[in-house]
C-alpha positions as a Markdown table, in Angstrom:
| # | Residue | x | y | z |
|---|---|---|---|---|
| 1 | Ser | 69.7 | 81.7 | -34.5 |
| 2 | Ser | 69.9 | 79.5 | -31.4 |
| 3 | Val | 68.3 | 78.8 | -28.0 |
| 4 | Leu | 71.5 | 80.1 | -26.3 |
| 5 | Val | 70.8 | 83.6 | -24.9 |
| 6 | Asn | 73.3 | 85.4 | -22.7 |
| 7 | Asn | 75.2 | 82.2 | -22.2 |
| 8 | Gly | 72.1 | 80.5 | -20.9 |
| 9 | Phe | 69.9 | 77.8 | -22.3 |
| 10 | Glu | 66.3 | 78.6 | -23.1 |
| 11 | Thr | 63.7 | 75.8 | -23.2 |
| 12 | Phe | 60.2 | 74.9 | -22.1 |
| 13 | Cys | 58.9 | 72.0 | -20.0 |
| 14 | Phe | 57.5 | 69.3 | -22.2 |
| 15 | Asp | 55.5 | 67.4 | -19.6 |
| 16 | Arg | 53.3 | 69.2 | -17.0 |
| 17 | Asn | 53.6 | 66.7 | -14.2 |
| 18 | Pro | 57.2 | 65.8 | -13.4 |
| 19 | Ser | 59.0 | 68.5 | -11.4 |
| 20 | Ile | 62.6 | 69.8 | -11.3 |
| 21 | Thr | 64.7 | 71.7 | -8.8 |
| 22 | Val | 66.5 | 74.7 | -10.1 |
| 23 | Pro | 69.4 | 74.9 | -9.8 |
| 24 | Gly | 70.1 | 71.2 | -9.8 |
| 25 | Asn | 72.5 | 68.6 | -11.2 |
| 26 | Tyr | 71.0 | 66.2 | -13.8 |
| 27 | Asn | 72.1 | 63.7 | -16.3 |
| 28 | Ala | 70.7 | 64.4 | -19.7 |
| 29 | Thr | 69.9 | 62.2 | -22.7 |
| 30 | Leu | 69.2 | 63.9 | -26.0 |
| 31 | Asn | 66.2 | 62.2 | -27.4 |
| 32 | Gly | 65.2 | 62.7 | -31.1 |
| 33 | Ser | 62.5 | 60.0 | -31.2 |
| 34 | Gly | 59.6 | 62.3 | -30.3 |
| 35 | Val | 58.8 | 60.3 | -27.1 |
| 36 | Asp | 60.0 | 61.3 | -23.7 |
| 37 | Ala | 61.2 | 59.0 | -20.9 |
| 38 | Phe | 57.6 | 59.0 | -19.5 |
| 39 | Gly | 56.1 | 57.9 | -22.9 |
| 40 | Leu | 54.6 | 61.3 | -23.8 |
| 41 | His | 54.6 | 61.8 | -27.6 |
| 42 | Leu | 55.7 | 65.1 | -29.1 |
| 43 | Ser | 53.0 | 66.7 | -31.3 |
| 44 | Val | 53.8 | 68.4 | -34.5 |
| 45 | Gly | 52.2 | 71.6 | -33.3 |
| 46 | Val | 54.5 | 71.7 | -30.2 |
| 47 | Ala | 57.6 | 70.9 | -32.4 |
| 48 | Trp | 56.7 | 73.7 | -34.8 |
| 49 | Leu | 56.0 | 76.2 | -32.0 |
| 50 | Tyr | 59.3 | 75.5 | -30.2 |
| 51 | Glu | 61.3 | 75.7 | -33.5 |
| 52 | Gln | 59.7 | 79.0 | -34.2 |
| 53 | Phe | 60.5 | 80.2 | -30.7 |
| 54 | Ala | 64.0 | 78.9 | -30.7 |
| 55 | Thr | 64.9 | 80.5 | -34.0 |
| 56 | Gly | 63.5 | 83.9 | -32.9 |
| 57 | Asn | 60.6 | 83.7 | -35.4 |
| 58 | Leu | 57.5 | 83.0 | -33.3 |
| 59 | Ala | 55.0 | 85.7 | -34.2 |
| 60 | Gly | 53.7 | 87.6 | -31.2 |
| 61 | Tyr | 56.4 | 86.4 | -28.9 |
| 62 | Asn | 58.1 | 89.2 | -26.9 |
| 63 | Tyr | 61.8 | 88.4 | -26.8 |
| 64 | Val | 62.7 | 91.5 | -24.8 |
| 65 | Pro | 63.5 | 90.7 | -21.2 |
| 66 | Gly | 60.8 | 91.9 | -18.7 |
| 67 | Ala | 57.2 | 91.5 | -17.9 |
| 68 | Gly | 56.2 | 91.2 | -21.6 |
| 69 | Arg | 58.6 | 88.3 | -22.2 |
| 70 | Ala | 57.4 | 86.6 | -19.0 |
| 71 | Ala | 53.8 | 86.8 | -20.2 |
| 72 | Ser | 54.8 | 85.4 | -23.6 |
| 73 | Ala | 56.7 | 82.5 | -22.0 |
| 74 | Tyr | 53.8 | 81.7 | -19.8 |
| 75 | Asn | 51.3 | 81.7 | -22.7 |
| 76 | Leu | 53.7 | 79.6 | -24.9 |
| 77 | Gln | 54.1 | 77.1 | -22.0 |
| 78 | Leu | 50.3 | 76.8 | -21.7 |
| 79 | Ala | 50.0 | 76.3 | -25.5 |
| 80 | Ile | 52.6 | 73.5 | -25.4 |
| 81 | Trp | 50.8 | 71.7 | -22.5 |
| 82 | Asn | 47.4 | 72.2 | -24.2 |
| 83 | Leu | 48.6 | 70.7 | -27.5 |
| 84 | Glu | 50.0 | 67.7 | -25.5 |
| 85 | Gly | 46.6 | 67.3 | -23.7 |
| 86 | Leu | 48.0 | 68.3 | -20.4 |
| 87 | Tyr | 46.2 | 71.5 | -19.8 |
| 88 | Gly | 42.5 | 71.2 | -20.8 |
| 89 | Ala | 41.2 | 69.6 | -23.9 |
| 90 | Pro | 43.5 | 70.4 | -26.9 |
| 91 | Gly | 42.5 | 73.6 | -28.7 |
| 92 | Thr | 40.4 | 75.0 | -25.7 |
| 93 | Leu | 42.6 | 77.9 | -24.5 |
| 94 | Val | 40.5 | 80.8 | -25.7 |
| 95 | Gly | 42.6 | 83.7 | -26.9 |
| 96 | Asn | 46.0 | 82.0 | -26.7 |
| 97 | Thr | 47.8 | 83.4 | -29.6 |
| 98 | Phe | 50.4 | 80.6 | -29.8 |
| 99 | Leu | 47.9 | 77.9 | -29.7 |
| 100 | Asn | 45.9 | 79.6 | -32.4 |
| 101 | Glu | 49.0 | 79.9 | -34.6 |
| 102 | Ala | 49.8 | 76.2 | -34.3 |
| 103 | Ile | 46.2 | 75.2 | -35.0 |
| 104 | Ser | 46.2 | 77.5 | -38.1 |
| 105 | Gln | 49.6 | 76.2 | -39.3 |
| 106 | Phe | 48.2 | 72.6 | -39.3 |
| 107 | Val | 44.7 | 73.5 | -40.4 |
| 108 | Asn | 42.9 | 72.2 | -37.3 |
| 109 | Val | 43.4 | 70.9 | -33.7 |
| 110 | Ala | 43.7 | 67.3 | -35.0 |
| 111 | Gly | 46.5 | 68.3 | -37.3 |
| 112 | Ala | 48.4 | 70.3 | -34.6 |
| 113 | Thr | 48.1 | 67.5 | -32.1 |
| 114 | Ala | 49.2 | 64.7 | -34.4 |
| 115 | Phe | 52.3 | 62.9 | -33.1 |
| 116 | Thr | 55.6 | 63.6 | -34.8 |
| 117 | Thr | 57.6 | 60.8 | -36.4 |
| 118 | Gly | 61.2 | 61.3 | -35.5 |
| 119 | Asn | 62.4 | 64.8 | -35.1 |
| 120 | Ala | 60.0 | 67.1 | -36.9 |
| 121 | Tyr | 61.3 | 70.6 | -37.2 |
| 122 | Asp | 64.6 | 69.4 | -35.7 |
| 123 | Val | 63.0 | 69.5 | -32.2 |
| 124 | Gly | 63.8 | 66.7 | -29.8 |
| 125 | Ile | 63.5 | 66.1 | -26.1 |
| 126 | Leu | 66.2 | 66.5 | -23.4 |
| 127 | Asp | 65.3 | 63.7 | -20.9 |
| 128 | Leu | 66.7 | 64.7 | -17.5 |
| 129 | Ala | 67.4 | 62.3 | -14.6 |
| 130 | Thr | 68.8 | 62.6 | -11.2 |
| 131 | Ala | 72.1 | 61.1 | -10.2 |
| 132 | Asn | 70.3 | 58.0 | -9.0 |
| 133 | Gly | 68.5 | 57.6 | -12.3 |
| 134 | Asp | 65.0 | 59.0 | -11.4 |
| 135 | Asn | 63.5 | 60.7 | -14.5 |
| 136 | Val | 62.5 | 64.3 | -13.9 |
| 137 | Gln | 61.1 | 67.1 | -16.2 |
| 138 | Pro | 61.9 | 66.6 | -19.9 |
| 139 | Met | 62.7 | 69.7 | -21.8 |
| 140 | Leu | 62.2 | 70.8 | -25.5 |
| 141 | Val | 65.4 | 71.3 | -27.4 |
| 142 | Leu | 66.6 | 72.0 | -31.0 |
| 143 | Leu | 68.5 | 69.0 | -32.2 |
| 144 | Pro | 72.1 | 69.8 | -33.2 |
| 145 | Asp | 73.0 | 69.5 | -36.9 |
| 146 | Gly | 75.9 | 67.8 | -38.6 |
| 147 | Gly | 78.6 | 66.3 | -36.5 |
| 148 | Ser | 77.4 | 68.1 | -33.4 |
| 149 | Ala | 74.7 | 65.4 | -32.9 |
| 150 | Leu | 77.3 | 62.6 | -32.7 |
| 151 | Ile | 79.4 | 64.6 | -30.3 |
| 152 | Leu | 76.5 | 65.3 | -28.0 |
| 153 | Leu | 75.0 | 61.8 | -28.2 |
| 154 | Gly | 78.4 | 60.4 | -27.3 |
| 155 | Met | 78.8 | 62.6 | -24.2 |
| 156 | Ser | 77.2 | 62.2 | -20.8 |
| 157 | Leu | 75.9 | 65.5 | -19.9 |
| 158 | Ser | 76.1 | 65.6 | -16.1 |
| 159 | Gly | 76.1 | 68.4 | -13.7 |
| 160 | Met | 73.8 | 70.3 | -15.9 |
| 161 | Ala | 72.0 | 73.2 | -14.2 |
| 162 | Val | 68.8 | 73.7 | -16.2 |
| 163 | Ile | 67.1 | 77.1 | -15.9 |
| 164 | Ala | 63.4 | 76.5 | -16.4 |
| 165 | Arg | 60.3 | 77.8 | -14.7 |
| 166 | Lys | 57.6 | 75.4 | -13.8 |
| 167 | Phe | 54.3 | 77.1 | -14.1 |
| 168 | Arg | 51.2 | 75.7 | -12.4 |
| 169 | Ala | 48.1 | 77.4 | -13.3 |
C-alpha cells in the first residue's frame, strides 16, 4: 500500500499554525528525525495513526471518495493536532474515533503523546519551504525504504504542488 492515490499524494498537516497555498511551488526536505522545521516533535500516536491511514488499515476511516471520506479526513486531522497539543488538551476530543484508537493503542494519553525517537512506524515529516527559504506547513509522510531513501534525500524536490486541505475549526 502507499499514500499515492490516483497519481496524487495524500498527506495531513502536521502543524496547525503555518499555512500553505495550494497549488504552490515548494522546496521539500524529507525529515526522518521526528522534529519539524519549527521544532514540533512527532508523537508516537500521530506516527501510528498516519501509518495506519497511509497503508489503508486505519479502522473506521472511509477511503471512498465523497462526503464520508471528507468527514474521516477532517476527524483524523483533528486527532493529529490534538495529540500534538495543537487542538485542545491532548485526549479531549470527545467521540473522535481516531483519537480514541491512538490512545487505546498506547494504553493512555501520555503513551500516545510521547515523542518518537527517530522514525517510529516509518513516518517522517516533509518540511516545505518557499523559494526564498521561508518554512511553511510541514506534512506527514511515510519514509521510503531501501535505496529509495538515499535517492530522495539526495534530490532537491522543487516545484512540488502539494494537495492538502488546511482545516480551521
